[in-house]
N, C-alpha and C positions, 0 to 999 in steps of 0.2 A: 436178761435172763427171765425165762417164763416161770411163773409161780402157778401151778395147777391147783385149783380150788374146787371142791365140791360143796355146794350149799344143799342142805336137806331141809326142805319145808314143803310138805306135800299138799296141804289144804289149810283153810278153806278159802273161798274167793276173797273175802275181805282181808283175811290174814295175809294172803299172798300180795295183795295190793299194798298193804302196810310194809311189806318187805322191800319193795322196789327202791326206796331211798337209800337203804343200806347197801344195795348193789351198786348204786351210783357212787356212794362214798368209797367203797372198796376199789372200784375202777379208778377213782381219782387219786387215791392215796397209796395204792400198791402197784409199783411199776411192773409191767409184764404180767399182770393178773390175767389168767385164763379161767373164766368162771363157768363151771357146769352147774346145773340145778336139777335136783331130783324132785319131781312133783307128781301129784295124782294126775292120771291121764286126762280126766275131764277138765282140768285147769291148765293144761300144758301150753295153751296159747298165751297165758299171762307172762311167764318168764321169757317167752319168745319175743314179746314186744320190746323188751329192754335191749338196747344195742350192745351192752357190755356182756350179755350172756352168750357164751360160745356154743354151748350145747345143752339141750333139754333132754333129760332122762326121765322116762315115764314109768311110774309104778301104778298098779291097778288094784290097790288094796280094797277099795270099796266093791269092786266087781269080784275080786278073787275070794273074799271072805264068804261069799255065797256058795262057793264050791272049792274050799281051800285045798282039799286032798284029791281033787279030780286030776286025771292025767294031764289034761290041757293046762290047768292052772299050775301044776307042779313044773311043767316044762317052761312056762312063762317066768315063773319065779326063779328057776335055775338059770335061765338065760340072763336075767337081770343080775343075779348074784355073780355070775361069771364076768359080766361086763364091768361090774363095780370092782371086782378083784383085779381085773386086767388093766385098769386105768392108771394105777400108781400115782395117786394124788399126793401133793405136798401137804395139804391140809384139808380136813373134812370138818365142816362147821354145821352142827345141828342147831337150827334156829327155831325148832319146834319143841324140843325137850319133852317128848312123849314116848311111852314105851313102844308105840307103833313106829315111831321114826327111828329109834335106836336099832330096831331090827335091821334097817338098811345101813345105818352108820357103821355097825360092827362088821358088815360085809365089805365095806370099802377099805382100801389100803390108804394109809396116810395118818398123820397125827390128828387125833379126834378132839375137837373142841366143842364145848357147850356150856350151858348155865350151871351154876353150882346148886347145892342141895336147897338152899334158902330161896333161890331165885326161880326154880323150875316149878311148873304146875304139877308135874308128876316127878317127885324127887328121885324115885328109884332109877329113872332114866340116866341120872348123872353118874351112876356107877360105871357106865360104859365109856366115859370120856377119859382121855389122857390129860386134858387141861380143862379146868373149870373156871367160870367167870361169874363174878357177882354183879348183877344188875337189879336195882331195886324194883320191886314188883309193881307198886302203884304209880306207874307212869304211863303216859299214852303209848300205845303199841308201836307207833312209828318211832318214837324216841327210844323205846327199849331195844328195838332191833338195831337202830343206828349205834347205840351205846355198846351193844354186844359185839358188833362187828369192829368198832373202834378199839375195844379192849383186846380182841383177838389179834388185830393187826398193828396195834401200837400207834394209833393216831388220835387226834382230838376232833370230835364232831364240830363242824363249823357250817354256818349258813343255813338257809331254809332247805327243807327236804326237796330233793329232785327225784321225781318218780320215773324219769326217763321215757315219758310218753309223748314227747314233742312231735313225733312223726304223725300223730293223729290230727294235729292242729292244722296243718296245711290243707288237708282234704276237707276238714271241718269248715274252714274259712270259705272255701268254694261252695260247700253245701249251704251255709248260712246265707250266702249271697243269692242263691238260686231258689231257696225254699221259703215258704211262709214261716215266720218265727213260731217256734213251738216250745212247750215245756214237756219234759219227761216226768212221769209219775210212777212211783213204786208203792202201791197201796196195799199189797198183799204180803203175807209171810206164812211160813210153815207152822208157826205157833200162834195160837189164838191170843195169848197175852201180849203179843206185839202189835195187835191190830188197833187202829184208830177209829173212832166212831164214823159211821157212814155219813151222817149229816154234816160232820166237819169236813170230810173229803168233798162232799158235794158243794159246800160253801167255798172251799179252795178252788174247785173247778170253775165255779161262777166268777170268782175274782180274777183268775188267770184269763178266762175268756173275755171279761170286761177289759182287760189290759191288752187285748188283741192277739193272744197266743192260742194256737191250736194245742191239743192235748194228745200225747202219745203215752199210753199206759203200758207198763211192762209186767210180765208175769213169769214165774218160774216153772209152772206146770199147769195142767188142765184145770184143776180146781181153782188155782189162783186166777187164771184167765177168766173163768166163769164169774168169780167174785168181782173182778175188775169190770167186766162187761155189765154186770148188774149195777155197779156204782154209777155208770155213765147215764143210765136211764134215757137212752135215745138222744143224748146231747150231740148237737151238730159239731162238726170240725173236731171230733174226738174219736180215737181208735185204740183198741187193744192190739198191740203188735204181736204177730206170731213169734214164737220163740226161735231165735236165730243163734248163730255161733257167738262166742264171747267177743270175737273181733267185730262182728257185725253190730252187736249191741254197743260196744265201745264207740263205734263210729256214730251211732245214733246219739249217744250221750254227749259226745264231743261237739256235735253240731247244734245242741239245744241251747236255748237262751238261759234256762235254769232247770234245776231238778228239785222236786220235792218227793221225799221217800222215807219209808220206815228205815230203821237201822238195819241195813242189809249190805251185802257185798257190792251190789250194783250202785247203791247210794255212795259208798266210799270210793268206788271207781269213778263216778261222776266228779267227785271232788278232786281226785288225783289227776283227772284229765284237765283240770283248771277251769271247770265250769261252776258258776254260782250254784250252791247246793244247800238245801235245807233238810236236815235229818230229824226225824221224829222218834224219840226214844221213850219206850214204856217198860220194857223188860230187861234192859241193860243200862249201864251207866256210861255217859260220854267221858267220864274221868279216864276210863281205860281205852276207849275207842272213839275219840272225837273225830269229826271230819277234819281233814288236813288238806289244804289247797293253797295255791297261789291266788285264787279268787275268793270272793265272799262266801263264807259258810256260817251256818247256824246249827248247832247241835242242841236241840231243844228237848226238855223233859229229863227224866231219870228213871231208874228202876222203881216201879210202883208209883210214879208221878207223871201222868200224862200231860203234855203241853196243851195249853188252851188254844182254841181257834184264834183268838186275838194275838197270841204270841206268834203263831205261824203266819198270820196276815202281816204282822209288822215286819217279819223277816223277809217275806216275799216283796213287800214294798221297798225295803232296803236293797234287796238283790237287784230289783228291776231299775233302780236308779243308776 
């Protein structure tokens, strides 16, 4: 018997990566689970990577809010509303618990589940659920999502997180055999308080180069690309990659020897892909969002406490062993 499930988690990149183990758990513990996932259109590739996701439904809230009442946007919203109403899900699970996500939860047919008042970041969202679940807040994001899904479907969380991204590894093994070994670097961020000192980055580049690695720097926009290019200072065997699709970026991350990056969605994706990953935290705490991986990880620093160059060096040496 098929159990039709709608997962609502629209953004952001890192949060969607943290969701993937919960999808693996549901697929393993709910016989006949048919999982659809409602996600922001710019991140739609992420749920499509997971083999247990049957269908990806796209919402364009970030684009729509710029012209919410225009004729074109109204038509797109009405089409999604009609699609959600027509699906007749057995269960709708909001794993975001924000007012922007319950807008779509209330449109869908099916018993609506979500966090309770004490567990949700925006407690008013809980008023729209039929069933509410308690999940203690100060736990790693991956753990919270797995526990919420387990509470909804009545199983016990077991084993290490499975992100369902194994398909990337076959291609990555071929790439690693054919290419010069490289490290991926994410040195830029949209917020200045996340940035790490330029001199420290350049010291890291020097260490990785001494260890025989080429450098591939990632950037999310033109400003970040310019900052990354300036950091390189003409260093040989180093490049700032042009922005590609999420799938193309995941393929690059999967074939790397290791990654060093600020606390960003791409850094968490590298860890989820099973690559040795070092995260530099300055404006957020790894208590809530540590790197989670089957490979070596180091989540260094904390909110207001920048990790030292020596801490990052030590983690790199450990990862390269």
